[in-house]
Residue, then its C-alpha position, 0 to 999 in steps of 0.5 A: m734736114w735733121n732739125v725738120l725731122l726732130s721738129f716732126s717728132g715734136l709735132v707728133a708728140l704734141i698731137q698725142l698730148i692733145f688727144l690723150p685726155f680724151f682716152p680712158e685709162s687702160p682697163p687692165y690697169l684700172l682693174l688689176q692695179k687700181e682695183d676699180k671694177a666700175g672704172c674698168l667697165k666704164a673704160m671698156k664701154q668707152l673703148w669698145g662701145e655697147g658690144n659684148y666685152h664681158p669675156e674680156f672682163d672675165d679674163l681680167m678677173k681670172e688674171k686678177a685672181i691668179t695674181k692676187g697672191t703674187k707679190i709685185m716686185n720693185v726694180l731692185e728685186v727684179l735685178r736680183e731675180g736670176s731668170v731675167h738676167p739674160q733679158l737685162c744683159t740684152m737691154l744693157l748691151l743695146l743701151l751701151s751700144l749707143q756709145l758706138c754710134g756717132l750722134k750727128i746732133f753732137e757734131t752740129a752742136n760743134l762739140q770736140e770730136s774727142i768728147i762725143p764718145y763720152v757724151s754718147l755714153g752719157v746718153s746711154i746712161s740717161e736712158l738706163i736711168s729713165i727706164i729704171f726710174c719709170s718702172s719704179i713710179i709707173d704703178r704709183f702715178g699711172r700711164r696717163v700721168l707719165l705720158c702727159g708729163g713726158y710729152l709736155l717735158m719733151a715739147l718744152i725740151l725740144v723748143l729749148l734744144e732747137t733754140s740752143l742749137l740755133l744760137s750755139d754759134q753766138f754763145l759757146w756755152l749753149r753747146y753744152c746746154s744742148v748736150i744737157l737738153i738731149f740728156l733731159f729729152i731722153i729721160a723725159y721720153g723714158l719716163g712717159p712715151 
């Protein structure tokens, strides 16, 4: 029943994708990243109604003043920063541990068992690539664009993955397409959701 579970996650992503345009951008993102005070106030009003949200706005303004002289680091600068090495090592260990778990979907695609550990390692590398890429572009495009784009890509990839798995007994080359689609799904998930 794994395919029903996989389809369920696609349904949840579709519901989120439908309702996402009706929500405002994050007020801290609007104020701290975009420097849009009016947009921040409008988003707060839309999220919290006509109540008193001025203490939160004042806190954001204080945070903005504190971080005004702070340089925003890119991915390479973060990797060079020694204080985050323990967290990076933990993250890498978690990602690389994916290679130790036998992913049932690869068995369903009728891949040779000798290939599955390498495919699992590829999944970990795909996830690492998506994390690095997303953290590089999130400030440029914003969360909303990445969420919408990620969910759209995930929905498309899930449809293609389900189709390729259903037809993999008839067309042997679709087994390898399934693996590529899984990598793309992980990258799309890492980019947005």
